[in-house]
TIZA-132967 format. One record per residue: residue in three letters; x negated, y, z negated of N, C-alpha, C, CB in turn. Coordinates in steps of 0.02 Angstrom, whole numbers, padded with zeros to 5 digits, always signed. Glycine has a CB too. Layout:
residues N
ALAXYZXYZXYZXYZ ...
END
This chain:
residues 298
MET-01051-00980+01176-01020-00965+01110-01010-00891+01102-01064-00992+01051 ASP-00950-00870+01088-00935-00800+01073-00949-00790+00998-00858-00781+01091 LYS-01010-00763+00984-01030-00761+00914-00986-00713+00873-01103-00739+00908 ILE-00964-00657+00902-00924-00611+00864-00858-00643+00846-00914-00545+00903 SER-00825-00676+00892-00761-00709+00878-00771-00764+00825-00732-00739+00944 ALA-00827-00801+00831-00841-00854+00782-00852-00825+00713-00904-00895+00803 ILE-00889-00771+00709-00902-00738+00646-00836-00713+00616-00951-00680+00655 ARG-00793-00684+00657-00730-00659+00634-00687-00716+00604-00694-00625+00693 SER-00688-00773+00636-00651-00830+00610-00680-00853+00542-00653-00888+00660 PHE-00745-00854+00537-00778-00876+00474-00758-00828+00417-00857-00877+00482 VAL-00761-00762+00431-00745-00713+00379-00671-00720+00358-00760-00641+00404 GLU-00626-00732+00408-00556-00739+00391-00542-00800+00350-00515-00740+00453 VAL-00574-00857+00367-00565-00919+00330-00592-00910+00260-00600-00977+00365 ALA-00648-00876+00252-00678-00865+00185-00631-00824+00141-00747-00830+00192 ASN-00600-00773+00172-00556-00730+00133-00488-00761+00118-00545-00664+00170 CYS-00463-00800+00165-00397-00832+00155-00402-00896+00116-00363-00846+00221 GLY-00460-00930+00120-00468-00995+00088-00426-01048+00122-00449-00991+00016 SER-00411-01036+00187-00368-01083+00224-00378-01074+00298-00294-01073+00205 PHE-00388-01130+00334-00393-01127+00407-00326-01105+00437-00415-01195+00435 THR-00273-01131+00410-00206-01116+00438-00189-01042+00431-00153-01158+00403 GLN-00200-01013+00372-00185-00942+00362-00232-00898+00404-00191-00924+00288 ALA-00296-00917+00410-00342-00879+00450-00319-00879+00523-00413-00906+00444 ALA-00297-00938+00548-00274-00942+00617-00215-00896+00629-00255-01014+00635 GLU-00168-00895+00581-00110-00851+00587-00131-00778+00588-00061-00863+00529 GLN-00178-00759+00546-00201-00690+00544-00234-00670+00609-00249-00680+00486 LEU-00271-00716+00638-00310-00701+00699-00271-00711+00763-00373-00743+00701 GLY-00213-00743+00759-00175-00759+00819-00206-00815+00860-00167-00699+00861 LEU-00240-00861+00825-00273-00917+00858-00241-00984+00832-00350-00915+00845 SER-00259-01037+00866-00238-01103+00841-00285-01124+00786-00236-01156+00898 ARG-00263-01170+00745-00306-01197+00692-00367-01232+00722-00267-01246+00647 LEU-00358-01264+00779-00413-01297+00813-00467-01248+00836-00387-01336+00872 GLN-00444-01192+00863-00492-01142+00885-00534-01115+00826-00455-01085+00919 VAL-00500-01104+00771-00537-01078+00712-00585-01132+00687-00488-01057+00655 SER-00565-01194+00687-00610-01249+00666-00671-01252+00711-00574-01316+00667 ARG-00661-01243+00774-00717-01244+00820-00764-01185+00808-00693-01243+00893 HIS-00736-01127+00793-00776-01068+00778-00819-01080+00717-00732-01008+00766 ILE-00790-01111+00664-00829-01124+00603-00886-01174+00619-00782-01153+00546 LYS-00870-01224+00657-00922-01273+00676-00977-01240+00716-00891-01329+00717 ASP-00959-01193+00762-01011-01157+00801-01056-01116+00757-00978-01111+00853 VAL-01026-01081+00708-01067-01038+00665-01113-01083+00622-01021-00993+00619 GLU-01089-01137+00596-01131-01182+00555-01187-01212+00596-01088-01240+00525 GLN-01174-01230+00658-01227-01258+00702-01276-01203+00720-01198-01289+00766 TRP-01252-01143+00732-01296-01086+00750-01343-01069+00693-01254-01024+00769 LEU-01316-01069+00631-01358-01050+00573-01393-01110+00543-01315-01017+00519 ALA-01374-01171+00564-01400-01233+00536-01389-01236+00460-01475-01241+00553 LEU-01328-01215+00439-01307-01213+00371-01237-01241+00364-01311-01142+00344 ARG-01223-01271+00306-01156-01288+00289-01126-01229+00250-01152-01354+00249 LEU-01073-01199+00278-01047-01137+00249-00985-01148+00203-01029-01088+00304 LEU-00950-01204+00215-00888-01214+00181-00882-01283+00149-00831-01203+00227 HIS-00852-01286+00091-00830-01349+00062-00758-01360+00086-00835-01349-00016 ARG-00743-01418+00113-00676-01432+00139-00644-01489+00099-00679-01450+00215 THR-00587-01479+00073-00548-01534+00042-00478-01531+00074-00545-01528-00039 THR-00437-01579+00055-00368-01581+00083-00326-01523+00056-00333-01648+00067 ARG-00347-01493+00000-00305-01441-00031-00334-01371-00023-00297-01455-00104 ARG-00399-01364-00016-00427-01296-00015-00493-01294+00022-00436-01269-00086 VAL-00512-01234+00039-00576-01221+00072-00612-01170+00029-00566-01194+00147 SER-00676-01183+00014-00715-01135-00026-00784-01129+00004-00719-01157-00100 LEU-00818-01077-00015-00884-01062+00011-00939-01102-00025-00898-00988+00005 THR-00989-01124+00012-01049-01150-00019-01091-01091-00040-01088-01197+00029 LEU-01146-01104-00076-01190-01048-00095-01218-01015-00033-01248-01072-00139 GLN-01237-01055+00017-01262-01026+00080-01206-00987+00117-01290-01083+00127 GLY-01144-01013+00108-01087-00979+00138-01075-00911+00107-01026-01020+00134 GLU-01082-00905+00041-01072-00840+00010-01123-00790+00033-01075-00847-00065 GLU-01186-00811+00042-01237-00765+00067-01224-00746+00138-01305-00797+00061 ALA-01204-00797+00179-01189-00782+00250-01130-00736+00258-01176-00846+00288 LEU-01080-00741+00212-01020-00701+00217-01037-00627+00212-00971-00720+00163 ASN-01082-00610+00167-01102-00538+00160-01132-00512+00225-01153-00530+00103 TYR-01175-00550+00256-01205-00529+00318-01152-00524+00374-01261-00578+00337 CYS-01108-00572+00377-01057-00574+00430-01009-00515+00423-01019-00641+00429 GLN-00991-00498+00361-00947-00441+00353-00981-00377+00374-00924-00436+00281 ARG-01046-00372+00360-01083-00311+00385-01085-00309+00460-01155-00309+00357 ILE-01094-00366+00491-01097-00369+00564-01030-00344+00594-01113-00442+00589 LEU-00974-00370+00567-00909-00349+00593-00897-00274+00581-00853-00390+00561 SER-00921-00249+00523-00913-00178+00510-00953-00135+00560-00936-00162+00439 GLU-01014-00158+00575-01055-00121+00624-01025-00124+00693-01126-00147+00624 VAL-00999-00183+00712-00966-00190+00778-00907-00142+00784-00943-00263+00789 ALA-00866-00139+00732-00808-00094+00731-00830-00022+00737-00767-00104+00667 ALA-00882-00003+00700-00908+00065+00704-00934+00082+00774-00962+00075+00652 MET-00970+00034+00802-00998+00043+00870-00942+00052+00923-01044-00017+00889 GLU-00891+00010+00918-00834+00015+00964-00799+00081+00956-00785-00042+00954 SER-00792+00103+00893-00758+00166+00881-00796+00225+00909-00748+00175+00806 ARG-00863+00224+00900-00904+00279+00927-00902+00279+01004-00976+00273+00902 ALA-00904+00220+01032-00905+00215+01106-00840+00242+01134-00915+00141+01129 ASN-00784+00228+01103-00720+00249+01129-00706+00322+01114-00665+00206+01102 SER-00742+00350+01065-00731+00421+01049-00752+00467+01105-00768+00440+00986 HIS-00795+00443+01150-00819+00486+01205-00762+00501+01255-00878+00452+01243 ASN-00713+00457+01260-00657+00471+01305-00594+00485+01266-00647+00414+01352 ASN-00601+00501+01200-00546+00519+01156-00492+00465+01151-00514+00582+01181 GLU-00511+00405+01163-00464+00348+01158-00481+00310+01094-00469+00301+01222 LEU-00430+00301+01052-00440+00264+00991-00427+00191+01002-00395+00291+00937 VAL-00474+00149+00982-00470+00078+00989-00493+00046+00924-00513+00053+01048 GLY-00459-00005+00901-00483-00039+00842-00426-00062+00797-00529+00005+00803 SER-00442-00087+00738-00393-00112+00691-00402-00077+00625-00399-00188+00683 ILE-00345-00066+00591-00346-00038+00523-00306-00081+00478-00320+00034+00522 ARG-00332-00096+00419-00298-00134+00369-00279-00087+00313-00341-00193+00343 ILE-00214-00076+00302-00190-00024+00257-00149-00056+00201-00147+00029+00296 ALA-00167-00041+00139-00131-00064+00080-00087-00008+00053-00179-00089+00026 SER-00026-00024+00034+00021+00026+00012+00071-00003-00038+00058+00056+00072 PRO+00096+00038-00085+00151+00014-00126+00211-00004-00082+00172+00068-00179 ILE+00250-00052-00106+00304-00079-00063+00354-00024-00045+00341-00137-00099 GLY+00377+00014-00093+00427+00066-00080+00404+00116-00030+00446+00100-00142 LEU+00343+00140-00039+00314+00189+00009+00309+00160+00078+00246+00212-00014 GLY+00286+00097+00082+00278+00065+00147+00344+00057+00183+00245-00002+00138 GLN+00395+00037+00149+00459+00026+00180+00496+00090+00198+00502-00014+00136 HIS+00492+00141+00156+00532+00201+00166+00498+00257+00204+00554+00225+00102 LYS+00432+00263+00198+00399+00321+00229+00342+00301+00274+00374+00368+00176 LEU+00299+00255+00252+00239+00240+00288+00253+00209+00356+00196+00194+00248 PHE+00306+00166+00361+00318+00132+00424+00329+00183+00480+00378+00085+00417 ASP+00366+00237+00467+00378+00288+00518+00313+00318+00545+00423+00344+00490 VAL+00267+00329+00499+00201+00357+00519+00162+00306+00561+00160+00377+00456 VAL+00163+00243+00538+00127+00191+00575+00157+00184+00646+00131+00123+00536 GLU+00222+00184+00651+00256+00177+00716+00237+00233+00763+00332+00176+00708 ALA+00239+00295+00737+00220+00354+00778+00146+00353+00800+00233+00419+00739 PHE+00103+00332+00752+00032+00330+00768+00017+00277+00821-00008+00315+00704 CYS+00051+00219+00817+00039+00167+00866+00066+00186+00935+00070+00102+00842 GLN+00119+00225+00937+00145+00247+01001+00097+00296+01034+00214+00279+00993 GLN+00065+00336+00992+00017+00385+01019-00049+00352+01037+00005+00441+00969 HIS-00067+00297+01001-00132+00263+01012-00117+00187+01020-00184+00277+00951 PRO-00093+00167+01080-00071+00098+01089-00125+00045+01082-00042+00092+01155 LYS-00189+00064+01082-00243+00014+01077-00265+00005+01005-00303+00034+01120 VAL-00229+00033+00958-00245+00025+00887-00198-00027+00856-00240+00093+00849 ASN-00225-00074+00820-00185-00124+00785-00187-00109+00711-00211-00196+00799 ILE-00129-00112+00679-00125-00096+00608-00096-00156+00571-00082-00034+00597 GLN-00129-00175+00516-00104-00226+00470-00083-00191+00405-00158-00281+00458 LEU-00022-00203+00384+00002-00173+00322+00004-00226+00267+00072-00142+00332 LEU-00024-00209+00210-00021-00252+00152+00021-00215+00099-00093-00270+00124 LEU+00083-00236+00092+00130-00202+00047+00133-00238-00018+00200-00196+00078 SER+00114-00205-00071+00114-00235-00138+00112-00181-00189+00055-00282-00148 ASP+00149-00190-00246+00143-00142-00300+00085-00158-00346+00206-00140-00339 ASN+00047-00211-00331-00016-00224-00367-00070-00186-00328-00031-00303-00372 ILE-00123-00167-00365-00177-00128-00334-00221-00174-00291-00220-00091-00389 SER-00226-00160-00228-00267-00200-00183-00342-00183-00195-00247-00187-00108 GLN-00383-00234-00189-00454-00225-00195-00483-00213-00124-00488-00286-00229 LEU-00515-00156-00114-00537-00138-00047-00586-00186-00018-00566-00070-00047 VAL-00631-00213-00059-00683-00258-00033-00655-00328-00022-00744-00260-00081 SER-00628-00359-00074-00605-00428-00067-00545-00434-00021-00589-00456-00134 ASP-00502-00384-00019-00443-00387+00025-00457-00356+00095-00385-00351-00007 ARG-00520-00334+00104-00542-00306+00168-00498-00246+00190-00541-00362+00223 VAL-00482-00204+00143-00437-00148+00157-00480-00087+00180-00395-00130+00092 ASP-00456-00057+00234-00489+00005+00258-00463+00067+00222-00480+00014+00333 ILE-00397+00071+00212-00366+00126+00179-00315+00099+00129-00333+00172+00231 ALA-00318+00125+00069-00268+00107+00017-00232+00170-00003-00302+00073-00046 LEU-00167+00169-00002-00128+00225-00026-00107+00211-00098-00066+00238+00019 ARG-00126+00255-00144-00116+00242-00215-00086+00303-00249-00182+00222-00249 TYR-00036+00290-00291-00012+00341-00336-00054+00339-00399+00064+00331-00353 THR-00088+00393-00414-00130+00395-00473-00147+00467-00491-00194+00354-00463 HIS-00162+00480-00555-00182+00546-00576-00256+00559-00556-00173+00554-00652 GLN-00296+00505-00560-00367+00512-00545-00390+00448-00510-00409+00524-00609 PRO-00411+00453-00445-00435+00393-00411-00500+00367-00438-00442+00405-00338 ASP-00515+00306-00425-00577+00273-00444-00637+00312-00419-00579+00201-00418 GLU-00682+00330-00463-00740+00371-00441-00788+00335-00395-00778+00395-00501 SER-00781+00269-00390-00825+00232-00346-00800+00236-00273-00830+00159-00369 LEU-00740+00262-00263-00711+00266-00197-00709+00337-00171-00642+00238-00198 ILE-00704+00344-00106-00691+00410-00077-00616+00419-00073-00724+00417-00006 ALA-00592+00479-00090-00520+00490-00094-00500+00555-00060-00498+00489-00166 ARG-00442+00555-00028-00414+00616+00000-00343+00624-00030-00412+00613+00079 ARG-00332+00681-00060-00266+00695-00089-00216+00709-00033-00271+00755-00138 LEU-00162+00672-00033-00110+00680+00018-00054+00727-00007-00081+00612+00038 MET-00031+00714-00069+00024+00755-00095+00037+00737-00167+00089+00747-00053 HIS+00074+00780-00201+00099+00763-00268+00174+00750-00262+00085+00821-00321 ILE+00197+00696-00293+00268+00677-00288+00296+00673-00359+00277+00608-00250 ASP+00348+00714-00371+00381+00714-00435+00429+00655-00441+00419+00780-00446 ASN+00453+00643-00499+00505+00592-00510+00572+00627-00525+00486+00544-00569 VAL+00626+00590-00517+00692+00614-00534+00732+00557-00565+00727+00643-00471 ILE+00768+00571-00616+00809+00521-00650+00880+00529-00624+00806+00530-00728 CYS+00907+00473-00596+00971+00480-00562+01013+00418-00571+00960+00494-00488 ALA+01077+00424-00551+01124+00368-00555+01179+00380-00505+01152+00360-00626 SER+01218+00329-00492+01273+00335-00442+01331+00371-00475+01296+00266-00415 PRO+01374+00403-00432+01433+00434-00459+01479+00386-00498+01472+00466-00403 ASP+01483+00323-00474+01524+00272-00508+01499+00260-00579+01525+00206-00469 TYR+01433+00253-00586+01405+00239-00653+01421+00298-00701+01327+00227-00649 LEU+01410+00359-00675+01418+00418-00718+01492+00427-00737+01392+00481-00681 ALA+01538+00406-00692+01609+00415-00708+01632+00367-00762+01650+00405-00645 GLN+01597+00313-00770+01619+00261-00817+01579+00259-00884+01613+00193-00783 HIS+01532+00305-00892+01491+00305-00952+01487+00376-00983+01420+00280-00935 ASP+01462+00377-01044+01457+00441-01080+01412+00491-01042+01429+00430-01151 ALA+01429+00553-01049+01392+00606-01014+01321+00609-01039+01427+00675-01024 ILE+01276+00629-00995+01205+00639-01012+01192+00714-01014+01157+00602-00961 LEU+01185+00741-01073+01177+00814-01081+01105+00831-01103+01227+00840-01133 ALA+01067+00785-01132+01001+00797-01156+00957+00735-01144+01002+00817-01230 PRO+00892+00743-01142+00849+00684-01129+00862+00624-01173+00778+00704-01136 HIS+00873+00634-01239+00883+00577-01284+00948+00540-01271+00880+00601-01356 ASP+00994+00569-01234+01054+00533-01216+01040+00471-01174+01100+00577-01180 LEU+00983+00472-01140+00963+00416-01098+00953+00351-01138+00899+00433-01061 LEU+00938+00359-01202+00926+00300-01245+00990+00259-01257+00895+00321-01312 GLN+01048+00288-01242+01111+00255-01250+01137+00224-01185+01161+00302-01277 HIS+01097+00227-01133+01119+00204-01068+01075+00145-01044+01116+00262-01018 ASN+01103+00109-00993+01067+00054-00963+01019+00084-00911+01116+00002-00931 CYS+00953+00080-00925+00903+00109-00882+00867+00055-00844+00853+00151-00923 LEU+00865+00064-00778+00834+00016-00734+00761+00035-00725+00870+00014-00665 ARG+00716-00008-00747+00646+00012-00754+00600-00024-00705+00623+00001-00825 HIS+00551+00013-00679+00498-00020-00641+00448-00047-00692+00463+00031-00591 SER+00415-00101-00673+00369-00135-00718+00312-00090-00742+00339-00196-00684 SER+00295-00040-00701+00239+00006-00719+00263+00062-00764+00207+00036-00656 GLN+00328+00068-00774+00354+00124-00815+00373+00098-00884+00416+00158-00779 GLN+00326+00101-00930+00342+00080-00998+00383+00132-01035+00277+00066-01037 HIS+00373+00195-01017+00410+00251-01047+00430+00300-00992+00368+00286-01103 TRP+00481+00337-01005+00500+00392-00960+00485+00458-00996+00576+00388-00940 GLU+00452+00503-00961+00438+00570-00990+00483+00620-00958+00364+00590-00979 VAL+00517+00660-00999+00563+00712-00976+00545+00776-01011+00637+00692-00990 ILE+00536+00828-00971+00516+00893-00998+00574+00942-00990+00453+00920-00962 ASP+00598+00969-01046+00650+01020-01043+00621+01088-01061+00710+01003-01090 GLU+00663+01136-01078+00640+01203-01091+00599+01208-01155+00698+01249-01093 THR+00607+01158-01199+00572+01164-01264+00509+01120-01268+00620+01145-01319 ARG+00512+01060-01243+00455+01015-01251+00459+00954-01207+00449+00994-01323 SER+00408+00912-01213+00406+00850-01176+00434+00793-01219+00334+00835-01153 HIS+00478+00752-01191+00507+00697-01227+00482+00631-01197+00585+00700-01224 ILE+00451+00589-01237+00429+00523-01215+00482+00472-01239+00357+00506-01243 LEU+00517+00442-01190+00574+00401-01207+00559+00328-01194+00635+00423-01169 GLU+00572+00285-01243+00566+00213-01235+00635+00186-01216+00538+00179-01301 VAL+00651+00192-01152+00719+00175-01129+00725+00098-01125+00734+00207-01059 LYS+00788+00076-01127+00802+00005-01124+00853-00008-01068+00829-00021-01192 GLY+00853-00071-01044+00901-00090-00994+00896-00165-00977+00891-00048-00931 HIS+00945-00189-00940+00949-00260-00929+00907-00281-00867+01022-00282-00921 LEU+00882-00233-00829+00844-00250-00770+00777-00215-00766+00883-00233-00709 GLN+00725-00254-00755+00657-00227-00743+00633-00261-00680+00608-00241-00806 ALA+00599-00224-00635+00574-00255-00573+00508-00220-00554+00627-00249-00515 ASN+00470-00256-00513+00406-00228-00490+00412-00200-00420+00351-00280-00492 GLU+00475-00190-00398+00485-00165-00329+00541-00115-00331+00502-00224-00278 MET+00528-00053-00305+00575+00002-00310+00640-00013-00270+00542+00066-00284 GLY+00635-00049-00215+00695-00062-00175+00749-00097-00214+00678-00101-00115 VAL+00729-00144-00257+00777-00179-00299+00811-00131-00347+00743-00236-00337 LEU+00772-00086-00376+00801-00039-00425+00847+00010-00390+00747-00002-00463 ILE+00830+00031-00330+00873+00076-00294+00939+00043-00278+00839+00099-00231 LYS+00938-00020-00255+01000-00056-00240+01043-00063-00303+00984-00126-00210 ALA+01010-00079-00359+01047-00086-00422+01081-00020-00441+01000-00110-00479 ALA+01045+00034-00434+01071+00101-00451+01129+00120-00406+01016+00153-00446 LEU+01122+00107-00340+01176+00125-00292+01238+00086-00307+01153+00111-00218 ARG+01231+00026-00335+01290-00015-00350+01319+00000-00419+01272-00089-00346 GLY+01293+00052-00451+01321+00075-00514+01299+00035-00575+01394+00072-00510 ASN+01242+00001-00572+01218-00040-00627+01179-00003-00680+01176-00094-00600 GLY+01160+00058-00668+01122+00094-00719+01088+00155-00692+01072+00048-00750 ILE+01043+00181-00734+01006+00243-00719+00936+00224-00699+01005+00292-00780 VAL+00908+00258-00649+00841+00240-00622+00799+00303-00618+00846+00207-00552 CYS+00735+00293-00628+00684+00347-00620+00647+00332-00556+00632+00352-00684 LEU+00655+00377-00505+00627+00364-00439+00581+00421-00418+00683+00355-00388 PRO+00528+00405-00381+00490+00459-00350+00534+00494-00298+00425+00431-00317 THR+00527+00559-00291+00572+00597-00250+00568+00581-00176+00558+00669-00259 ASP+00510+00553-00153+00507+00535-00083+00555+00479-00067+00436+00514-00065 LEU+00572+00438-00117+00622+00385-00107+00692+00408-00124+00604+00324-00150 ALA+00699+00452-00173+00764+00472-00199+00799+00525-00159+00757+00496-00268 ASN+00762+00569-00126+00792+00628-00095+00848+00614-00046+00739+00666-00060 THR+00838+00564-00004+00889+00548+00046+00955+00531+00011+00866+00488+00092 TYR+00953+00489-00041+01012+00469-00078+01043+00528-00116+00994+00413-00125 LEU+01000+00573-00141+01026+00632-00176+01063+00678-00127+00968+00670-00212 GLU+01032+00689-00069+01061+00733-00018+01128+00706+00008+01012+00742+00041 GLN+01135+00640+00011+01197+00609+00036+01248+00598-00020+01182+00542+00071 GLY+01229+00615-00083+01277+00608-00138+01285+00538-00165+01343+00634-00117 GLU+01243+00490-00139+01247+00422-00163+01215+00415-00233+01213+00374-00114 LEU+01169+00458-00250+01141+00462-00316+01145+00535-00339+01068+00436-00318 ILE+01146+00543-00405+01152+00611-00433+01097+00620-00486+01224+00623-00463 ASP+01065+00678-00484+01015+00696-00533+01051+00707-00600+00976+00759-00511 VAL+01035+00666-00650+01072+00667-00713+01049+00722-00760+01066+00600-00747 LEU+00988+00747-00751+00961+00800-00793+00929+00855-00749+00908+00772-00844 PRO+00970+00892-00712+00944+00937-00662+00902+00995-00690+01001+00965-00624 ARG+00909+01009-00753+00872+01066-00782+00807+01043-00815+00916+01104-00833 THR+00789+00981-00804+00726+00955-00832+00680+00934-00774+00740+00894-00880 THR+00619+00919-00792+00573+00891-00744+00545+00825-00771+00516+00940-00729 THR+00529+00780-00723+00501+00715-00741+00436+00708-00702+00552+00656-00726 PRO+00379+00715-00737+00314+00715-00702+00304+00653-00661+00257+00722-00754 GLY+00276+00663-00601+00261+00607-00558+00187+00595-00552+00290+00618-00491 LYS+00166+00575-00493+00095+00559-00480+00073+00586-00414+00082+00484-00484 THR+00009+00590-00405-00019+00613-00342-00034+00552-00299-00083+00656-00354 LEU-00016+00559-00234-00029+00507-00186-00098+00520-00152+00028+00503-00133 TRP-00141+00471-00154-00207+00477-00125-00218+00423-00071-00261+00471-00181 ALA-00259+00440-00023-00285+00391+00025-00356+00377+00001-00284+00416+00101 VAL-00370+00315-00020-00438+00298-00043-00468+00248+00006-00437+00269-00115 TYR-00534+00251+00011-00569+00208+00060-00641+00204+00041-00561+00235+00133 LEU-00675+00155+00070-00747+00147+00062-00784+00189+00114-00767+00072+00067 SER-00844+00209+00100-00880+00252+00145-00890+00220+00213-00947+00271+00114 ARG-00900+00154+00215-00911+00122+00279-00847+00122+00321-00935+00050+00269 SER-00789+00118+00289-00725+00121+00327-00717+00187+00362-00666+00108+00282 TYR-00738+00240+00328-00726+00307+00356-00772+00322+00416-00735+00360+00301 GLN-00821+00277+00426-00864+00286+00487-00823+00273+00551-00925+00236+00484 GLN-00769+00238+00545-00729+00224+00604-00683+00283+00620-00687+00161+00593 ASN-00686+00305+00682-00643+00360+00704-00570+00346+00692-00655+00375+00776 VAL-00550+00283+00702-00480+00265+00696-00456+00274+00625-00469+00194+00718 VAL-00498+00262+00576-00479+00272+00506-00471+00346+00490-00532+00240+00460 ARG-00519+00385+00511-00515+00458+00502-00452+00486+00535-00578+00493+00531 ALA-00439+00462+00597-00382+00487+00635-00316+00470+00600-00383+00457+00707 PHE-00312+00409+00573-00248+00390+00541-00235+00430+00479-00249+00317+00523 ILE-00287+00443+00438-00277+00483+00378-00256+00553+00395-00341+00485+00335 ASP-00287+00583+00445-00269+00651+00468-00196+00651+00493-00317+00674+00524 PHE-00179+00601+00533-00112+00596+00562-00060+00590+00506-00107+00534+00611 THR-00074+00550+00456-00026+00540+00400-00018+00604+00360-00050+00483+00353 ALA-00072+00638+00345-00069+00699+00307-00026+00751+00345-00140+00726+00294 ASN-00037+00758+00411+00000+00806+00449+00075+00787+00456-00031+00814+00519 ALA+00088+00722+00462+00158+00699+00470+00198+00714+00408+00160+00623+00486 TRP+00167+00710+00350+00202+00720+00286+00201+00792+00262+00173+00676+00233 GLN+00167+00835+00298+00159+00904+00273+00227+00938+00262+00116+00946+00321 ASP+00273+00929+00308+00339+00962+00302+00380+00936+00242+00378+00952+00366 ASP+00364+00876+00220+00402+00846+00165+00375+00862+00096+00404+00772+00174 ILE+00315+00891+00094+00284+00900+00028+00325+00943-00019+00216+00931+00036 ASP+00352+00998+00005+00392+01044-00036+00454+01007-00062+00412+01108+00005 LYS+00483+00964-00020+00544+00927-00040+00529+00878-00096+00574+00889+00021 TRP+00469+00853-00099+00452+00802-00148+00428+00831-00215+00398+00757-00120 GLN+00422+00897-00217+00402+00932-00279+00464+00970-00303+00340+00980-00267 ARG+00491+00952-00360+00552+00981-00384+00540+01051-00416+00587+00934-00433 
END
């Protein structure tokens, strides 16, 4: 019995609540995962899971065993990382959570370059505009836009990214001119679900605007597409907007104002940072984006 593989299957089933999903995550057959669970239960002489036709859940003994098994896998990963650090070869897996827009437009390039440089590293990306939970989602690194990261986590500041309010040339040609922040209240504004208000700062003061529009979405890519097609005005982080602004596909509608953004942080648990591969990826990402930082601050 390969105890480490069996433990890994048990942890994955416990987190997914499904043998099928766990098998997909591990690259195994459902039968192999079932055998691993049976092996662990026989080894520990405990029933770890309740099985029904619709769901899988942990028994009380299973919940206790899960904590121990997660620690075992963490220690194994740390040991492998330390062992491989002697020959400067990075080996291991990283589970990274990121907002969807950042993952699609910027993070993927970093991941691709990092994997080319370190071919024995496997990376799992969890793209969601909801905040991932590092423990329950088993995340090693979470990239988060926030003014102040959770004090219970370790955080590294990567950069500050401003916002820009923009629209397509077609939209601007067909609608009233935007000369001051409050003019936005008369326009169709495409809003992200997290943006209840838009803040615009001009030479005199800060304006908090309760903008309205026919489209609200929890994913920036949808809002970008809508803006490019002339459907309205959008407030975008500059790391996503700059390419479209440079190509003239979008235009800054209030160039003499600023729209405060947020700071991007890499947050992680202390045990995750024990892995050389996690430290290396955070350093690699920070260095890769260094040249872009000035572009993302207006």
